[in-house]
PLY file of the C-alpha trace (Angstrom):
ply
format ascii 1.0
element vertex 372
property float x
property float y
property float z
element edge 371
property int vertex1
property int vertex2
end_header
0.00 0.00 0.00
1.32 3.42 -0.92
2.49 5.59 1.93
0.57 8.69 2.89
1.46 11.90 1.09
3.73 14.24 3.04
2.68 17.64 4.24
3.62 20.28 1.61
6.38 22.69 2.49
5.15 26.21 3.28
8.12 27.57 1.34
7.84 25.45 -1.79
4.49 23.70 -2.39
5.96 21.74 -5.28
8.85 20.32 -3.24
8.96 16.56 -3.18
10.11 14.38 -0.29
13.65 13.08 -0.44
15.81 10.74 1.59
17.67 12.56 4.34
20.92 10.72 3.59
21.10 10.48 -0.21
18.31 12.86 -1.38
16.64 10.11 -3.45
13.04 11.10 -4.46
10.60 9.14 -2.28
7.22 10.07 -3.77
5.35 7.12 -5.28
7.35 4.39 -3.59
5.45 1.43 -2.11
8.26 0.51 0.27
9.05 2.50 3.39
12.79 2.26 2.70
14.92 4.34 0.37
15.85 2.11 -2.61
19.23 3.86 -2.82
20.54 3.67 0.74
17.82 1.63 2.57
17.10 4.36 5.12
13.52 3.93 6.46
11.02 6.79 6.14
7.39 7.51 7.01
5.43 10.35 5.47
3.51 10.67 8.73
6.81 11.52 10.47
8.30 14.77 9.00
11.64 14.02 10.67
12.17 10.85 8.57
12.49 12.67 5.25
13.31 16.12 3.90
11.61 18.52 1.51
14.76 20.47 0.89
16.50 20.06 -2.48
19.90 18.36 -2.44
22.77 20.63 -1.49
25.21 20.83 -4.40
28.29 22.54 -3.00
30.02 23.27 -6.30
27.17 25.53 -7.42
28.16 27.96 -4.66
31.74 28.46 -5.86
32.44 27.08 -9.34
30.34 29.57 -11.39
31.83 32.54 -9.55
35.40 31.26 -9.84
34.92 30.43 -13.54
33.45 33.88 -14.15
36.37 35.58 -12.39
38.91 33.55 -14.39
37.13 33.70 -17.75
36.09 37.33 -17.45
39.59 38.29 -16.37
41.09 36.46 -19.34
38.81 38.20 -21.85
39.26 41.65 -20.31
43.03 41.13 -20.05
43.23 40.11 -23.71
41.33 43.25 -24.71
43.65 45.46 -22.65
46.72 43.84 -24.22
45.26 44.34 -27.70
44.73 47.99 -26.76
48.46 48.18 -25.98
47.83 48.91 -22.32
50.53 47.70 -19.93
49.78 50.09 -17.12
47.59 50.39 -14.05
44.48 49.17 -15.92
46.08 45.78 -16.52
47.94 45.34 -13.24
45.52 47.04 -10.81
42.03 47.59 -12.26
41.73 44.12 -13.82
42.83 42.02 -10.77
40.64 44.27 -8.61
37.63 43.52 -10.83
38.36 39.78 -10.76
38.58 39.93 -6.96
35.23 41.76 -6.78
33.57 39.03 -8.87
35.08 36.39 -6.62
33.79 38.06 -3.47
30.40 38.82 -5.02
29.58 35.44 -6.59
31.49 32.85 -4.54
29.43 32.04 -1.44
31.66 29.91 0.77
33.42 30.19 4.11
36.19 32.72 4.47
39.07 30.24 4.38
37.78 28.77 1.08
37.48 32.29 -0.29
41.14 32.83 0.60
42.00 29.58 -1.18
40.11 30.64 -4.32
41.86 34.02 -4.22
45.19 32.19 -4.30
43.92 30.07 -7.22
42.95 33.26 -9.06
46.37 34.78 -8.38
48.28 31.70 -9.56
46.09 31.36 -12.64
46.80 34.99 -13.48
50.57 34.56 -13.24
50.79 31.11 -14.85
48.60 32.28 -17.72
50.93 35.17 -18.57
53.99 32.94 -18.30
52.45 30.21 -20.47
51.70 32.59 -23.34
55.20 34.04 -23.20
54.21 37.44 -21.80
56.33 37.03 -18.66
59.23 35.00 -17.32
59.63 33.39 -13.93
61.02 36.56 -12.30
58.31 38.72 -13.83
55.79 36.14 -12.64
56.98 36.57 -9.06
56.85 40.34 -9.45
53.33 40.12 -10.86
52.22 37.93 -7.97
53.40 40.57 -5.50
51.82 43.45 -7.44
48.39 41.96 -8.20
47.92 40.26 -4.81
46.87 43.54 -3.17
44.18 44.56 -5.71
42.78 41.00 -5.72
42.43 41.01 -1.91
40.89 44.49 -1.90
38.53 43.42 -4.67
37.37 40.33 -2.76
36.53 42.47 0.27
34.70 44.97 -1.94
32.74 42.13 -3.56
31.67 40.79 -0.17
30.47 44.25 0.92
28.62 44.71 -2.38
26.88 41.33 -2.02
25.73 42.11 1.53
24.44 45.54 0.52
22.55 44.37 -2.58
21.20 41.28 -0.82
19.08 43.47 1.44
17.93 45.72 -1.42
15.04 45.35 -3.86
17.28 45.69 -6.93
15.91 43.06 -9.31
19.03 42.88 -11.51
21.53 42.31 -8.71
22.41 38.82 -9.97
23.63 39.96 -13.40
23.98 43.69 -13.97
26.72 44.31 -11.36
28.83 41.56 -12.98
28.76 43.27 -16.37
29.62 46.61 -14.78
32.51 45.03 -12.87
33.91 43.38 -16.02
33.59 46.66 -17.93
35.50 48.60 -15.26
39.08 47.67 -16.36
38.19 48.22 -20.04
36.94 51.73 -19.26
40.11 52.35 -17.24
42.15 51.13 -20.22
40.48 53.59 -22.57
41.06 56.43 -20.11
44.68 55.47 -19.43
45.60 54.55 -23.01
48.83 52.88 -24.17
52.26 53.95 -22.87
53.18 57.36 -24.23
56.31 57.60 -26.40
57.27 60.63 -24.35
57.42 58.66 -21.10
60.34 59.67 -18.93
63.72 58.09 -19.59
65.24 56.27 -16.63
68.89 55.43 -16.02
70.27 52.74 -13.73
73.91 52.93 -12.65
75.94 50.20 -10.94
79.53 50.48 -9.65
82.01 47.76 -8.86
85.65 47.63 -7.78
88.01 45.27 -9.63
91.55 44.67 -8.34
93.23 44.90 -11.75
94.65 47.78 -13.83
92.31 49.78 -16.05
93.97 48.64 -19.26
93.57 44.98 -18.34
89.91 45.57 -17.41
89.38 47.33 -20.74
90.90 44.42 -22.60
88.49 42.15 -20.71
85.40 44.23 -21.55
82.33 42.20 -22.47
78.59 42.59 -22.82
76.07 40.54 -20.87
75.72 38.21 -23.85
79.48 37.42 -23.72
79.69 36.49 -20.04
80.59 32.82 -19.64
80.27 32.05 -15.94
76.96 30.81 -14.54
74.47 33.57 -13.91
72.50 33.83 -10.64
68.91 32.64 -10.48
67.52 36.10 -11.10
69.40 36.47 -14.39
68.63 32.94 -15.60
64.91 33.14 -14.93
64.13 36.82 -15.31
66.06 37.87 -18.41
66.12 36.71 -22.00
68.56 33.88 -22.76
71.39 34.85 -25.18
72.49 32.26 -27.74
75.11 34.00 -29.92
76.79 37.30 -30.76
78.48 38.70 -33.86
80.32 41.90 -34.71
83.54 43.56 -33.52
84.00 46.40 -31.04
87.01 48.34 -32.29
85.72 51.84 -32.78
82.79 54.24 -33.16
80.12 52.92 -35.51
80.84 49.23 -34.91
77.78 47.10 -34.27
77.31 44.01 -32.13
74.29 41.79 -32.86
73.12 39.83 -29.84
70.77 36.94 -30.61
68.46 35.48 -27.99
66.22 32.45 -27.83
63.50 34.79 -29.05
64.53 38.00 -30.77
67.70 40.06 -30.95
69.34 43.33 -29.93
71.74 45.36 -32.07
74.16 47.67 -30.23
76.14 50.38 -32.00
79.23 52.01 -30.48
78.89 55.80 -30.13
82.01 56.49 -28.05
85.25 54.51 -27.99
87.80 56.05 -25.60
90.19 53.25 -24.62
90.81 52.41 -21.83
88.31 54.73 -20.15
84.85 54.63 -21.67
82.67 52.85 -24.21
79.14 54.06 -25.00
76.59 52.39 -27.24
73.04 52.86 -28.49
70.40 50.19 -29.02
69.59 50.58 -32.72
67.34 47.50 -32.95
65.17 45.77 -30.38
63.21 42.84 -31.78
61.02 40.75 -29.45
63.31 41.26 -26.45
61.66 43.07 -23.50
59.53 44.89 -26.09
56.49 44.94 -23.77
58.52 46.00 -20.75
60.74 48.84 -21.93
62.32 50.53 -24.91
66.06 50.04 -24.45
67.97 53.16 -25.45
71.66 53.06 -24.56
74.37 51.85 -22.22
77.94 52.63 -21.22
81.08 51.20 -19.60
83.36 53.50 -17.61
86.74 52.46 -16.21
87.96 54.83 -13.49
91.52 54.43 -12.23
91.59 54.11 -8.44
95.29 53.28 -8.31
97.79 51.39 -10.44
96.25 48.03 -9.62
92.60 48.90 -8.93
89.80 50.04 -11.23
86.25 51.19 -10.58
83.86 49.93 -13.28
80.64 51.91 -13.79
77.85 50.42 -15.90
74.85 52.50 -17.01
71.66 51.43 -18.73
69.05 53.91 -19.99
65.55 52.93 -21.09
62.04 54.24 -21.55
59.68 52.16 -19.36
56.37 50.82 -20.63
55.02 49.25 -17.45
53.04 51.22 -14.96
52.30 52.44 -12.45
55.93 53.32 -11.93
55.90 53.16 -8.13
55.04 49.44 -8.41
57.40 48.38 -11.19
60.44 50.65 -10.72
61.92 48.87 -7.65
61.80 45.48 -9.36
63.29 46.86 -12.60
66.15 48.46 -10.73
66.80 45.26 -8.78
66.94 43.21 -12.00
69.21 45.64 -13.88
71.58 46.00 -10.93
71.80 42.21 -10.87
72.63 42.14 -14.58
75.29 44.84 -14.14
76.89 42.98 -11.25
76.94 39.81 -13.35
78.76 41.64 -16.15
81.28 43.23 -13.76
82.00 39.78 -12.33
82.54 38.53 -15.89
85.07 41.30 -16.56
86.83 40.56 -13.29
87.12 36.85 -14.06
88.38 37.55 -17.59
90.95 40.00 -16.22
92.02 37.36 -13.70
92.46 34.81 -16.48
94.48 37.22 -18.62
96.66 38.20 -15.67
97.36 34.53 -14.90
98.26 33.85 -18.55
100.62 36.84 -18.54
102.40 35.58 -15.41
102.73 32.11 -16.91
104.29 33.55 -20.06
106.72 35.69 -18.07
107.61 32.73 -15.84
108.22 30.49 -18.86
110.37 33.12 -20.53
112.38 33.62 -17.34
112.93 29.87 -16.99
114.27 29.58 -20.57
116.59 32.54 -20.10
117.94 31.07 -16.86
118.47 27.73 -18.56
120.38 29.32 -21.44
122.46 31.42 -19.03
123.40 28.31 -17.03
0 1
1 2
2 3
3 4
4 5
5 6
6 7
7 8
8 9
9 10
10 11
11 12
12 13
13 14
14 15
15 16
16 17
17 18
18 19
19 20
20 21
21 22
22 23
23 24
24 25
25 26
26 27
27 28
28 29
29 30
30 31
31 32
32 33
33 34
34 35
35 36
36 37
37 38
38 39
39 40
40 41
41 42
42 43
43 44
44 45
45 46
46 47
47 48
48 49
49 50
50 51
51 52
52 53
53 54
54 55
55 56
56 57
57 58
58 59
59 60
60 61
61 62
62 63
63 64
64 65
65 66
66 67
67 68
68 69
69 70
70 71
71 72
72 73
73 74
74 75
75 76
76 77
77 78
78 79
79 80
80 81
81 82
82 83
83 84
84 85
85 86
86 87
87 88
88 89
89 90
90 91
91 92
92 93
93 94
94 95
95 96
96 97
97 98
98 99
99 100
100 101
101 102
102 103
103 104
104 105
105 106
106 107
107 108
108 109
109 110
110 111
111 112
112 113
113 114
114 115
115 116
116 117
117 118
118 119
119 120
120 121
121 122
122 123
123 124
124 125
125 126
126 127
127 128
128 129
129 130
130 131
131 132
132 133
133 134
134 135
135 136
136 137
137 138
138 139
139 140
140 141
141 142
142 143
143 144
144 145
145 146
146 147
147 148
148 149
149 150
150 151
151 152
152 153
153 154
154 155
155 156
156 157
157 158
158 159
159 160
160 161
161 162
162 163
163 164
164 165
165 166
166 167
167 168
168 169
169 170
170 171
171 172
172 173
173 174
174 175
175 176
176 177
177 178
178 179
179 180
180 181
181 182
182 183
183 184
184 185
185 186
186 187
187 188
188 189
189 190
190 191
191 192
192 193
193 194
194 195
195 196
196 197
197 198
198 199
199 200
200 201
201 202
202 203
203 204
204 205
205 206
206 207
207 208
208 209
209 210
210 211
211 212
212 213
213 214
214 215
215 216
216 217
217 218
218 219
219 220
220 221
221 222
222 223
223 224
224 225
225 226
226 227
227 228
228 229
229 230
230 231
231 232
232 233
233 234
234 235
235 236
236 237
237 238
238 239
239 240
240 241
241 242
242 243
243 244
244 245
245 246
246 247
247 248
248 249
249 250
250 251
251 252
252 253
253 254
254 255
255 256
256 257
257 258
258 259
259 260
260 261
261 262
262 263
263 264
264 265
265 266
266 267
267 268
268 269
269 270
270 271
271 272
272 273
273 274
274 275
275 276
276 277
277 278
278 279
279 280
280 281
281 282
282 283
283 284
284 285
285 286
286 287
287 288
288 289
289 290
290 291
291 292
292 293
293 294
294 295
295 296
296 297
297 298
298 299
299 300
300 301
301 302
302 303
303 304
304 305
305 306
306 307
307 308
308 309
309 310
310 311
311 312
312 313
313 314
314 315
315 316
316 317
317 318
318 319
319 320
320 321
321 322
322 323
323 324
324 325
325 326
326 327
327 328
328 329
329 330
330 331
331 332
332 333
333 334
334 335
335 336
336 337
337 338
338 339
339 340
340 341
341 342
342 343
343 344
344 345
345 346
346 347
347 348
348 349
349 350
350 351
351 352
352 353
353 354
354 355
355 356
356 357
357 358
358 359
359 360
360 361
361 362
362 363
363 364
364 365
365 366
366 367
367 368
368 369
369 370
370 371
């Protein structure tokens, strides 16, 4: 005999009874046991079944997370196509993604923190995977965009609480479109990097315990350095593969080929053994989204007969903004490159000095042998 019909729910008159354990629909069953999990039920006892729909946890977080990731990808692609590499891309966009996360992901706070980390890692890994950033730039990006993502999540939570208590009928959809449009509007207002952006120069000094002439003879560019570079250089800068061209006077050019792209440097001052200046006359697919490389110089200042101060200078026009966020990391990277080059000159000078002593020692030994 069929069990009695349950009392309808005052909240949803069309709700059907379900098993408390597995949420299997119980209406129309002749047995008083759930066919899925065998839990007994009785429609005369409201505590033996439930009228609530099954709780599907993923519906509370997956749509919001997917919207934050997908919407961020589309908006980021549009900003990149607009040529924007400034605050709209690195601040407005992660802020908007964080707002969507806080607005649409309805989970406990610690899961929201976890999803914020997922959003951050997806952001960085995505740029690295499409070749828009290296490992060092990825770390820098993680530091820069972490703050706007966190602020955005908090703003999204506040927005959800405020709109939840309002009578705004479009609160489920319209705010999302406005949030996604925010970084695009910022991109139009900000525009691409201006060609008149200020030129910046980074200078690094190092002391080498060898004469100036020997240091000059050991001069080399970053692409010529042979000893192993530190982690920052290996992961954060382009990888050189070959060089061609002499450096014997003004007008000479050195072509430096990288895994992707090349740089061509032309000597503009050749004052041996004191100074060599050069301009970057071609920059093809090497740091082209980060900066326009302009020039560089080597200075060899005599401290005493056996000591030389080497001063390296790099000038460039930055393309990444805002400058207060990117400038410290750029300076740290370039100083690291300069130090690597100075170490290369020092090691080459050491090798040349050792070869010179060996030659003098050999010559002295032959003369002594002949004299004997």
